[in-house]
Biopython code that builds the backbone (N, CA, C, O; Angstrom):
import numpy as np
from Bio.PDB.StructureBuilder import StructureBuilder

atoms = [
    (1, "UNK", "N", (-17.400, 183.433, -1.583)),
    (1, "UNK", "CA", (-16.150, 182.823, -1.966)),
    (1, "UNK", "C", (-16.066, 182.744, -3.484)),
    (1, "UNK", "O", (-17.026, 182.365, -4.155)),
    (2, "UNK", "N", (-14.922, 183.102, -4.003)),
    (2, "UNK", "CA", (-14.706, 183.088, -5.444)),
    (2, "UNK", "C", (-14.580, 181.647, -5.932)),
    (2, "UNK", "O", (-13.859, 180.841, -5.345)),
    (3, "UNK", "N", (-15.290, 181.337, -7.010)),
    (3, "UNK", "CA", (-15.131, 179.998, -7.580)),
    (3, "UNK", "C", (-14.135, 180.079, -8.735)),
    (3, "UNK", "O", (-14.001, 181.110, -9.394)),
    (4, "UNK", "N", (-13.458, 178.990, -8.956)),
    (4, "UNK", "CA", (-12.453, 178.940, -10.015)),
    (4, "UNK", "C", (-13.021, 178.194, -11.215)),
    (4, "UNK", "O", (-13.852, 177.295, -11.076)),
    (5, "UNK", "N", (-12.556, 178.585, -12.388)),
    (5, "UNK", "CA", (-13.104, 178.019, -13.616)),
    (5, "UNK", "C", (-12.299, 176.867, -14.190)),
    (5, "UNK", "O", (-12.832, 176.031, -14.920)),
    (6, "UNK", "N", (-10.995, 176.821, -13.855)),
    (6, "UNK", "CA", (-10.171, 175.742, -14.411)),
    (6, "UNK", "C", (-8.904, 175.555, -13.589)),
    (6, "UNK", "O", (-8.605, 176.339, -12.687)),
    (7, "UNK", "N", (-8.170, 174.503, -13.920)),
    (7, "UNK", "CA", (-6.956, 174.152, -13.188)),
    (7, "UNK", "C", (-5.915, 175.262, -13.264)),
    (7, "UNK", "O", (-5.279, 175.575, -12.258)),
    (8, "UNK", "N", (-5.733, 175.854, -14.423)),
    (8, "UNK", "CA", (-4.729, 176.907, -14.594)),
    (8, "UNK", "C", (-5.048, 178.113, -13.709)),
    (8, "UNK", "O", (-4.155, 178.695, -13.094)),
    (9, "UNK", "N", (-6.289, 178.470, -13.655)),
    (9, "UNK", "CA", (-6.709, 179.590, -12.808)),
    (9, "UNK", "C", (-6.413, 179.282, -11.338)),
    (9, "UNK", "O", (-5.953, 180.149, -10.596)),
    (10, "UNK", "N", (-6.679, 178.046, -10.927)),
    (10, "UNK", "CA", (-6.400, 177.627, -9.546)),
    (10, "UNK", "C", (-4.903, 177.661, -9.258)),
    (10, "UNK", "O", (-4.486, 178.129, -8.198)),
    (11, "UNK", "N", (-4.097, 177.171, -10.187)),
    (11, "UNK", "CA", (-2.645, 177.177, -10.007)),
    (11, "UNK", "C", (-2.098, 178.599, -9.957)),
    (11, "UNK", "O", (-1.223, 178.902, -9.147)),
    (12, "UNK", "N", (-2.613, 179.468, -10.821)),
    (12, "UNK", "CA", (-2.176, 180.870, -10.828)),
    (12, "UNK", "C", (-2.528, 181.569, -9.514)),
    (12, "UNK", "O", (-1.718, 182.308, -8.954)),
    (13, "UNK", "N", (-3.732, 181.327, -9.038)),
    (13, "UNK", "CA", (-4.171, 181.929, -7.789)),
    (13, "UNK", "C", (-3.322, 181.430, -6.625)),
    (13, "UNK", "O", (-2.928, 182.212, -5.760)),
    (14, "UNK", "N", (-3.041, 180.138, -6.603)),
    (14, "UNK", "CA", (-2.208, 179.558, -5.555)),
    (14, "UNK", "C", (-0.815, 180.184, -5.575)),
    (14, "UNK", "O", (-0.290, 180.573, -4.532)),
    (15, "UNK", "N", (-0.224, 180.280, -6.755)),
    (15, "UNK", "CA", (1.125, 180.848, -6.887)),
    (15, "UNK", "C", (1.147, 182.312, -6.433)),
    (15, "UNK", "O", (2.033, 182.722, -5.682)),
    (16, "UNK", "N", (0.174, 183.088, -6.890)),
    (16, "UNK", "CA", (0.104, 184.507, -6.537)),
    (16, "UNK", "C", (-0.112, 184.673, -5.029)),
    (16, "UNK", "O", (0.480, 185.557, -4.410)),
    (17, "UNK", "N", (-0.947, 183.837, -4.449)),
    (17, "UNK", "CA", (-1.217, 183.916, -3.016)),
    (17, "UNK", "C", (0.018, 183.556, -2.203)),
    (17, "UNK", "O", (0.298, 184.187, -1.184)),
    (18, "UNK", "N", (0.757, 182.544, -2.649)),
    (18, "UNK", "CA", (1.977, 182.153, -1.929)),
    (18, "UNK", "C", (3.053, 183.231, -2.028)),
    (18, "UNK", "O", (3.787, 183.463, -1.067)),
    (19, "UNK", "N", (3.149, 183.876, -3.157)),
    (19, "UNK", "CA", (4.104, 184.978, -3.312)),
    (19, "UNK", "C", (3.759, 186.094, -2.339)),
    (19, "UNK", "O", (4.641, 186.657, -1.690)),
    (20, "UNK", "N", (2.479, 186.411, -2.242)),
    (20, "UNK", "CA", (2.042, 187.483, -1.333)),
    (20, "UNK", "C", (2.286, 187.094, 0.118)),
    (20, "UNK", "O", (2.681, 187.938, 0.923)),
    (21, "UNK", "N", (2.057, 185.830, 0.465)),
    (21, "UNK", "CA", (2.336, 185.362, 1.827)),
    (21, "UNK", "C", (3.821, 185.523, 2.136)),
    (21, "UNK", "O", (4.176, 185.954, 3.234)),
    (22, "UNK", "N", (4.687, 185.187, 1.195)),
    (22, "UNK", "CA", (6.132, 185.363, 1.390)),
    (22, "UNK", "C", (6.474, 186.830, 1.622)),
    (22, "UNK", "O", (7.309, 187.146, 2.470)),
    (23, "UNK", "N", (5.841, 187.719, 0.881)),
    (23, "UNK", "CA", (6.071, 189.157, 1.058)),
    (23, "UNK", "C", (5.615, 189.608, 2.444)),
    (23, "UNK", "O", (6.310, 190.367, 3.120)),
    (24, "UNK", "N", (4.461, 189.140, 2.851)),
    (24, "UNK", "CA", (3.931, 189.497, 4.169)),
    (24, "UNK", "C", (4.838, 188.951, 5.271)),
    (24, "UNK", "O", (5.099, 189.639, 6.258)),
    (25, "UNK", "N", (5.321, 187.709, 5.103)),
    (25, "UNK", "CA", (6.242, 187.135, 6.087)),
    (25, "UNK", "C", (7.482, 188.011, 6.231)),
    (25, "UNK", "O", (7.940, 188.259, 7.347)),
    (26, "UNK", "N", (8.026, 188.479, 5.113)),
    (26, "UNK", "CA", (9.195, 189.358, 5.162)),
    (26, "UNK", "C", (8.869, 190.646, 5.912)),
    (26, "UNK", "O", (9.678, 191.125, 6.707)),
    (27, "UNK", "N", (7.701, 191.200, 5.664)),
    (27, "UNK", "CA", (7.275, 192.416, 6.355)),
    (27, "UNK", "C", (7.110, 192.149, 7.857)),
    (27, "UNK", "O", (7.497, 192.972, 8.686)),
    (28, "UNK", "N", (6.537, 191.000, 8.194)),
    (28, "UNK", "CA", (6.360, 190.649, 9.603)),
    (28, "UNK", "C", (7.704, 190.535, 10.312)),
    (28, "UNK", "O", (7.861, 191.046, 11.421)),
    (29, "UNK", "N", (8.675, 189.872, 9.686)),
    (29, "UNK", "CA", (9.986, 189.728, 10.304)),
    (29, "UNK", "C", (10.669, 191.073, 10.465)),
    (29, "UNK", "O", (11.361, 191.302, 11.457)),
    (30, "UNK", "N", (10.485, 191.960, 9.509)),
    (30, "UNK", "CA", (11.037, 193.308, 9.623)),
    (30, "UNK", "C", (10.393, 194.040, 10.799)),
    (30, "UNK", "O", (11.088, 194.704, 11.569)),
    (31, "UNK", "N", (9.091, 193.925, 10.941)),
    (31, "UNK", "CA", (8.390, 194.572, 12.056)),
    (31, "UNK", "C", (8.801, 193.970, 13.404)),
    (31, "UNK", "O", (8.953, 194.694, 14.388)),
    (32, "UNK", "N", (8.977, 192.659, 13.446)),
    (32, "UNK", "CA", (9.425, 192.011, 14.686)),
    (32, "UNK", "C", (10.818, 192.518, 15.057)),
    (32, "UNK", "O", (11.104, 192.775, 16.227)),
    (33, "UNK", "N", (11.667, 192.656, 14.063)),
    (33, "UNK", "CA", (13.007, 193.181, 14.307)),
    (33, "UNK", "C", (12.941, 194.610, 14.838)),
    (33, "UNK", "O", (13.627, 194.947, 15.803)),
    (34, "UNK", "N", (12.127, 195.441, 14.219)),
    (34, "UNK", "CA", (11.973, 196.827, 14.683)),
    (34, "UNK", "C", (11.436, 196.869, 16.115)),
    (34, "UNK", "O", (11.887, 197.661, 16.942)),
    (35, "UNK", "N", (10.464, 196.000, 16.385)),
    (35, "UNK", "CA", (9.855, 195.945, 17.720)),
    (35, "UNK", "C", (10.899, 195.543, 18.756)),
    (35, "UNK", "O", (10.946, 196.109, 19.848)),
    (36, "UNK", "N", (11.730, 194.572, 18.415)),
    (36, "UNK", "CA", (12.740, 194.078, 19.339)),
    (36, "UNK", "C", (13.846, 195.111, 19.564)),
    (36, "UNK", "O", (14.401, 195.197, 20.659)),
    (37, "UNK", "N", (14.164, 195.886, 18.544)),
    (37, "UNK", "CA", (15.170, 196.936, 18.697)),
    (37, "UNK", "C", (14.757, 197.986, 19.737)),
    (37, "UNK", "O", (15.612, 198.629, 20.346)),
    (38, "UNK", "N", (13.467, 198.155, 19.933)),
    (38, "UNK", "CA", (12.975, 199.095, 20.933)),
    (38, "UNK", "C", (13.236, 198.620, 22.358)),
    (38, "UNK", "O", (13.088, 199.388, 23.308)),
    (39, "UNK", "N", (13.623, 197.360, 22.507)),
    (39, "UNK", "CA", (13.899, 196.803, 23.834)),
    (39, "UNK", "C", (14.983, 197.596, 24.545)),
    (39, "UNK", "O", (14.928, 197.760, 25.764)),
    (40, "UNK", "N", (15.961, 198.087, 23.810)),
    (40, "UNK", "CA", (17.041, 198.866, 24.435)),
    (40, "UNK", "C", (16.477, 200.132, 25.100)),
    (40, "UNK", "O", (16.775, 200.418, 26.259)),
    (41, "UNK", "N", (15.672, 200.870, 24.361)),
    (41, "UNK", "CA", (15.083, 202.094, 24.912)),
    (41, "UNK", "C", (14.206, 201.775, 26.120)),
    (41, "UNK", "O", (14.244, 202.477, 27.131)),
    (42, "UNK", "N", (13.432, 200.726, 26.003)),
    (42, "UNK", "CA", (12.524, 200.339, 27.086)),
    (42, "UNK", "C", (13.315, 199.898, 28.315)),
    (42, "UNK", "O", (13.010, 200.307, 29.435)),
    (43, "UNK", "N", (14.333, 199.061, 28.100)),
    (43, "UNK", "CA", (15.135, 198.557, 29.218)),
    (43, "UNK", "C", (15.837, 199.697, 29.945)),
    (43, "UNK", "O", (15.814, 199.750, 31.175)),
    (44, "UNK", "N", (16.455, 200.599, 29.212)),
    (44, "UNK", "CA", (17.160, 201.713, 29.845)),
    (44, "UNK", "C", (16.192, 202.630, 30.582)),
    (44, "UNK", "O", (16.503, 203.117, 31.669)),
    (45, "UNK", "N", (15.022, 202.867, 29.997)),
    (45, "UNK", "CA", (14.010, 203.703, 30.657)),
    (45, "UNK", "C", (13.509, 203.049, 31.933)),
    (45, "UNK", "O", (13.403, 203.702, 32.971)),
    (46, "UNK", "N", (13.201, 201.757, 31.859)),
    (46, "UNK", "CA", (12.718, 201.049, 33.044)),
    (46, "UNK", "C", (13.781, 201.027, 34.136)),
    (46, "UNK", "O", (13.475, 201.194, 35.317)),
    (47, "UNK", "N", (15.028, 200.818, 33.733)),
    (47, "UNK", "CA", (16.113, 200.787, 34.725)),
    (47, "UNK", "C", (16.208, 202.143, 35.428)),
    (47, "UNK", "O", (16.294, 202.199, 36.654)),
    (48, "UNK", "N", (16.192, 203.208, 34.676)),
    (48, "UNK", "CA", (16.291, 204.551, 35.249)),
    (48, "UNK", "C", (15.107, 204.843, 36.170)),
    (48, "UNK", "O", (15.269, 205.460, 37.222)),
    (49, "UNK", "N", (13.926, 204.399, 35.771)),
    (49, "UNK", "CA", (12.712, 204.642, 36.556)),
    (49, "UNK", "C", (12.522, 203.646, 37.699)),
    (49, "UNK", "O", (11.579, 203.760, 38.482)),
    (50, "UNK", "N", (13.427, 202.667, 37.787)),
    (50, "UNK", "CA", (13.333, 201.668, 38.846)),
    (50, "UNK", "C", (12.200, 200.684, 38.649)),
    (50, "UNK", "O", (11.670, 200.130, 39.612)),
    (51, "UNK", "N", (11.830, 200.469, 37.394)),
    (51, "UNK", "CA", (10.735, 199.552, 37.081)),
    (51, "UNK", "C", (11.286, 198.171, 36.735)),
    (51, "UNK", "O", (12.368, 198.059, 36.159)),
    (52, "UNK", "N", (10.547, 197.124, 37.086)),
    (52, "UNK", "CA", (10.976, 195.779, 36.680)),
    (52, "UNK", "C", (10.728, 195.571, 35.180)),
    (52, "UNK", "O", (9.953, 196.295, 34.555)),
    (53, "UNK", "N", (11.401, 194.572, 34.630)),
    (53, "UNK", "CA", (11.202, 194.252, 33.213)),
    (53, "UNK", "C", (9.764, 193.797, 32.982)),
    (53, "UNK", "O", (9.131, 194.190, 32.002)),
    (54, "UNK", "N", (9.252, 192.968, 33.888)),
    (54, "UNK", "CA", (7.879, 192.492, 33.756)),
    (54, "UNK", "C", (6.920, 193.545, 34.291)),
    (54, "UNK", "O", (6.997, 193.932, 35.457)),
    (55, "UNK", "N", (6.026, 193.999, 33.442)),
    (55, "UNK", "CA", (5.031, 195.016, 33.802)),
    (55, "UNK", "C", (3.649, 194.425, 33.540)),
    (55, "UNK", "O", (3.114, 194.498, 32.434)),
    (56, "UNK", "N", (3.090, 193.836, 34.605)),
    (56, "UNK", "CA", (1.818, 193.120, 34.470)),
    (56, "UNK", "C", (0.710, 194.007, 33.905)),
    (56, "UNK", "O", (-0.044, 193.565, 33.039)),
    (57, "UNK", "N", (0.599, 195.236, 34.372)),
    (57, "UNK", "CA", (-0.485, 196.102, 33.898)),
    (57, "UNK", "C", (-0.323, 196.413, 32.408)),
    (57, "UNK", "O", (-1.313, 196.482, 31.680)),
    (58, "UNK", "N", (0.908, 196.600, 31.954)),
    (58, "UNK", "CA", (1.143, 196.863, 30.528)),
    (58, "UNK", "C", (0.759, 195.639, 29.700)),
    (58, "UNK", "O", (0.115, 195.773, 28.659)),
    (59, "UNK", "N", (1.144, 194.458, 30.149)),
    (59, "UNK", "CA", (0.813, 193.244, 29.408)),
    (59, "UNK", "C", (-0.695, 193.019, 29.361)),
    (59, "UNK", "O", (-1.228, 192.594, 28.336)),
    (60, "UNK", "N", (-1.383, 193.302, 30.462)),
    (60, "UNK", "CA", (-2.840, 193.179, 30.471)),
    (60, "UNK", "C", (-3.467, 194.177, 29.502)),
    (60, "UNK", "O", (-4.423, 193.850, 28.799)),
    (61, "UNK", "N", (-2.928, 195.389, 29.467)),
    (61, "UNK", "CA", (-3.411, 196.421, 28.552)),
    (61, "UNK", "C", (-3.235, 195.983, 27.093)),
    (61, "UNK", "O", (-4.133, 196.160, 26.271)),
    (62, "UNK", "N", (-2.081, 195.417, 26.789)),
    (62, "UNK", "CA", (-1.813, 194.947, 25.425)),
    (62, "UNK", "C", (-2.785, 193.835, 25.053)),
    (62, "UNK", "O", (-3.354, 193.847, 23.962)),
    (63, "UNK", "N", (-2.978, 192.877, 25.952)),
    (63, "UNK", "CA", (-3.882, 191.762, 25.653)),
    (63, "UNK", "C", (-5.323, 192.230, 25.488)),
    (63, "UNK", "O", (-6.060, 191.701, 24.655)),
    (64, "UNK", "N", (-5.720, 193.210, 26.272)),
    (64, "UNK", "CA", (-7.071, 193.745, 26.139)),
    (64, "UNK", "C", (-7.242, 194.375, 24.753)),
    (64, "UNK", "O", (-8.258, 194.167, 24.089)),
    (65, "UNK", "N", (-6.245, 195.138, 24.329)),
    (65, "UNK", "CA", (-6.287, 195.768, 23.004)),
    (65, "UNK", "C", (-6.313, 194.701, 21.907)),
    (65, "UNK", "O", (-7.080, 194.799, 20.949)),
    (66, "UNK", "N", (-5.471, 193.692, 22.061)),
    (66, "UNK", "CA", (-5.386, 192.610, 21.080)),
    (66, "UNK", "C", (-6.709, 191.864, 20.990)),
    (66, "UNK", "O", (-7.161, 191.534, 19.894)),
    (67, "UNK", "N", (-7.325, 191.599, 22.122)),
    (67, "UNK", "CA", (-8.605, 190.888, 22.122)),
    (67, "UNK", "C", (-9.668, 191.671, 21.351)),
    (67, "UNK", "O", (-10.462, 191.089, 20.612)),
    (68, "UNK", "N", (-9.677, 192.989, 21.529)),
    (68, "UNK", "CA", (-10.619, 193.824, 20.793)),
    (68, "UNK", "C", (-10.357, 193.789, 19.297)),
    (68, "UNK", "O", (-11.287, 193.699, 18.495)),
    (69, "UNK", "N", (-9.090, 193.861, 18.931)),
    (69, "UNK", "CA", (-8.733, 193.809, 17.508)),
    (69, "UNK", "C", (-9.102, 192.460, 16.891)),
    (69, "UNK", "O", (-9.589, 192.390, 15.762)),
    (70, "UNK", "N", (-8.862, 191.400, 17.646)),
    (70, "UNK", "CA", (-9.210, 190.062, 17.150)),
    (70, "UNK", "C", (-10.704, 189.957, 16.891)),
    (70, "UNK", "O", (-11.137, 189.407, 15.879)),
    (71, "UNK", "N", (-11.469, 190.485, 17.807)),
    (71, "UNK", "CA", (-12.921, 190.450, 17.655)),
    (71, "UNK", "C", (-13.347, 191.224, 16.406)),
    (71, "UNK", "O", (-14.181, 190.753, 15.633)),
    (72, "UNK", "N", (-12.771, 192.411, 16.216)),
    (72, "UNK", "CA", (-13.092, 193.234, 15.049)),
    (72, "UNK", "C", (-12.723, 192.547, 13.738)),
    (72, "UNK", "O", (-13.462, 192.619, 12.756)),
    (73, "UNK", "N", (-11.573, 191.881, 13.739)),
    (73, "UNK", "CA", (-11.045, 191.299, 12.502)),
    (73, "UNK", "C", (-11.405, 189.828, 12.308)),
    (73, "UNK", "O", (-11.081, 189.236, 11.278)),
    (74, "UNK", "N", (-12.070, 189.245, 13.289)),
    (74, "UNK", "CA", (-12.460, 187.847, 13.173)),
    (74, "UNK", "C", (-11.294, 186.881, 13.288)),
    (74, "UNK", "O", (-11.294, 185.824, 12.656)),
    (75, "UNK", "N", (-10.294, 187.240, 14.095)),
    (75, "UNK", "CA", (-9.123, 186.381, 14.286)),
    (75, "UNK", "C", (-9.277, 185.556, 15.556)),
    (75, "UNK", "O", (-9.994, 185.948, 16.477)),
    (76, "UNK", "N", (-8.610, 184.429, 15.599)),
    (76, "UNK", "CA", (-8.648, 183.534, 16.752)),
    (76, "UNK", "C", (-7.881, 184.176, 17.908)),
    (76, "UNK", "O", (-6.657, 184.299, 17.851)),
    (77, "UNK", "N", (-8.594, 184.582, 18.947)),
    (77, "UNK", "CA", (-8.012, 185.281, 20.090)),
    (77, "UNK", "C", (-6.937, 184.444, 20.765)),
    (77, "UNK", "O", (-5.880, 184.971, 21.114)),
    (78, "UNK", "N", (-7.181, 183.160, 20.955)),
    (78, "UNK", "CA", (-6.221, 182.310, 21.661)),
    (78, "UNK", "C", (-4.885, 182.236, 20.926)),
    (78, "UNK", "O", (-3.824, 182.317, 21.545)),
    (79, "UNK", "N", (-4.941, 182.085, 19.627)),
    (79, "UNK", "CA", (-3.704, 181.991, 18.845)),
    (79, "UNK", "C", (-2.977, 183.334, 18.834)),
    (79, "UNK", "O", (-1.758, 183.376, 19.001)),
    (80, "UNK", "N", (-3.701, 184.414, 18.641)),
    (80, "UNK", "CA", (-3.072, 185.738, 18.624)),
    (80, "UNK", "C", (-2.489, 186.062, 20.000)),
    (80, "UNK", "O", (-1.419, 186.663, 20.088)),
    (81, "UNK", "N", (-3.176, 185.673, 21.070)),
    (81, "UNK", "CA", (-2.624, 185.859, 22.419)),
    (81, "UNK", "C", (-1.283, 185.135, 22.559)),
    (81, "UNK", "O", (-0.347, 185.667, 23.155)),
    (82, "UNK", "N", (-1.191, 183.932, 22.013)),
    (82, "UNK", "CA", (0.065, 183.178, 22.072)),
    (82, "UNK", "C", (1.172, 183.892, 21.294)),
    (82, "UNK", "O", (2.319, 183.949, 21.739)),
    (83, "UNK", "N", (0.818, 184.429, 20.143)),
    (83, "UNK", "CA", (1.796, 185.168, 19.341)),
    (83, "UNK", "C", (2.285, 186.394, 20.105)),
    (83, "UNK", "O", (3.483, 186.673, 20.146)),
    (84, "UNK", "N", (1.350, 187.122, 20.709)),
    (84, "UNK", "CA", (1.712, 188.319, 21.478)),
    (84, "UNK", "C", (2.570, 187.925, 22.678)),
    (84, "UNK", "O", (3.526, 188.627, 23.008)),
    (85, "UNK", "N", (2.243, 186.819, 23.332)),
    (85, "UNK", "CA", (3.063, 186.342, 24.453)),
    (85, "UNK", "C", (4.495, 186.052, 23.993)),
    (85, "UNK", "O", (5.454, 186.371, 24.697)),
    (86, "UNK", "N", (4.633, 185.452, 22.823)),
    (86, "UNK", "CA", (5.973, 185.153, 22.303)),
    (86, "UNK", "C", (6.730, 186.436, 21.957)),
    (86, "UNK", "O", (7.928, 186.540, 22.219)),
    (87, "UNK", "N", (6.032, 187.412, 21.369)),
    (87, "UNK", "CA", (6.674, 188.688, 21.065)),
    (87, "UNK", "C", (7.099, 189.399, 22.348)),
    (87, "UNK", "O", (8.172, 189.998, 22.409)),
    (88, "UNK", "N", (6.262, 189.327, 23.354)),
    (88, "UNK", "CA", (6.579, 189.938, 24.647)),
    (88, "UNK", "C", (7.784, 189.252, 25.270)),
    (88, "UNK", "O", (8.669, 189.922, 25.802)),
    (89, "UNK", "N", (7.829, 187.943, 25.213)),
    (89, "UNK", "CA", (8.967, 187.189, 25.745)),
    (89, "UNK", "C", (10.254, 187.554, 24.997)),
    (89, "UNK", "O", (11.306, 187.728, 25.613)),
    (90, "UNK", "N", (10.167, 187.665, 23.705)),
    (90, "UNK", "CA", (11.321, 188.060, 22.895)),
    (90, "UNK", "C", (11.840, 189.425, 23.362)),
    (90, "UNK", "O", (13.046, 189.623, 23.506)),
    (91, "UNK", "N", (10.922, 190.354, 23.593)),
    (91, "UNK", "CA", (11.307, 191.691, 24.026)),
    (91, "UNK", "C", (11.880, 191.679, 25.446)),
    (91, "UNK", "O", (12.881, 192.342, 25.716)),
    (92, "UNK", "N", (11.249, 190.926, 26.355)),
    (92, "UNK", "CA", (11.759, 190.852, 27.727)),
    (92, "UNK", "C", (13.152, 190.225, 27.765)),
    (92, "UNK", "O", (14.019, 190.681, 28.510)),
    (93, "UNK", "N", (13.367, 189.184, 26.964)),
    (93, "UNK", "CA", (14.689, 188.558, 26.907)),
    (93, "UNK", "C", (15.732, 189.531, 26.371)),
    (93, "UNK", "O", (16.863, 189.568, 26.856)),
    (94, "UNK", "N", (15.350, 190.311, 25.377)),
    (94, "UNK", "CA", (16.264, 191.319, 24.837)),
    (94, "UNK", "C", (16.561, 192.375, 25.909)),
    (94, "UNK", "O", (17.704, 192.814, 26.036)),
    (95, "UNK", "N", (15.552, 192.787, 26.676)),
    (95, "UNK", "CA", (15.767, 193.764, 27.742)),
    (95, "UNK", "C", (16.733, 193.227, 28.794)),
    (95, "UNK", "O", (17.632, 193.941, 29.238)),
    (96, "UNK", "N", (16.548, 191.972, 29.191)),
    (96, "UNK", "CA", (17.442, 191.345, 30.177)),
    (96, "UNK", "C", (18.873, 191.341, 29.669)),
    (96, "UNK", "O", (19.802, 191.669, 30.408)),
    (97, "UNK", "N", (19.047, 190.975, 28.427)),
    (97, "UNK", "CA", (20.381, 190.912, 27.841)),
    (97, "UNK", "C", (21.017, 192.298, 27.812)),
    (97, "UNK", "O", (22.198, 192.449, 28.125)),
    (98, "UNK", "N", (20.247, 193.295, 27.442)),
    (98, "UNK", "CA", (20.745, 194.673, 27.369)),
    (98, "UNK", "C", (21.169, 195.156, 28.754)),
    (98, "UNK", "O", (22.224, 195.772, 28.901)),
    (99, "UNK", "N", (20.355, 194.880, 29.761)),
    (99, "UNK", "CA", (20.678, 195.327, 31.121)),
    (99, "UNK", "C", (21.920, 194.620, 31.654)),
    (99, "UNK", "O", (22.695, 195.227, 32.392)),
    (100, "UNK", "N", (22.127, 193.363, 31.301)),
    (100, "UNK", "CA", (23.336, 192.645, 31.708)),
    (100, "UNK", "C", (24.571, 193.261, 31.061)),
    (100, "UNK", "O", (25.621, 193.386, 31.691)),
    (101, "UNK", "N", (24.428, 193.649, 29.782)),
    (101, "UNK", "CA", (25.554, 194.252, 29.060)),
    (101, "UNK", "C", (25.888, 195.633, 29.600)),
    (101, "UNK", "O", (27.040, 196.062, 29.530)),
    (102, "UNK", "N", (24.900, 196.329, 30.135)),
    (102, "UNK", "CA", (25.111, 197.683, 30.659)),
    (102, "UNK", "C", (25.881, 197.667, 31.981)),
    (102, "UNK", "O", (26.510, 198.657, 32.354)),
    (103, "UNK", "N", (25.825, 196.535, 32.684)),
    (103, "UNK", "CA", (26.498, 196.451, 34.011)),
    (103, "UNK", "C", (27.995, 196.417, 33.878)),
    (103, "UNK", "O", (28.702, 196.348, 34.884)),
]
sb = StructureBuilder()
sb.init_structure("model")
sb.init_model(0)
sb.init_chain("A")
sb.init_seg("    ")
for serial, (resi, resn, name, xyz) in enumerate(atoms, 1):
    if name == "N":
        sb.init_residue(resn, " ", resi, " ")
    sb.init_atom(name, np.array(xyz, "f"), 0.0, 1.0, " ", f" {name:<3s}", serial, name[0])
structure = sb.get_structure()
């Protein structure tokens, strides 16, 4: 862990880190938006193929992949699982809405 030499250095590091977090947050929201936009393609494909919106095997596959990534990166699996569940719910809700609009 890097040690700091004075108050100004600590304040500068804090400011720079917060700016970077804001940038990352913007990137995350952009990626979430892109991910959600794919719901239309997924919903129409599933409808044509006669598949339900909820695909248990796909969700299990995603969680298995996420668990491996968490282990590699040292991230809290439980929290990341919750985030992935929320992203999945966002996508499923978008798919439901799209299919209702198509009727």
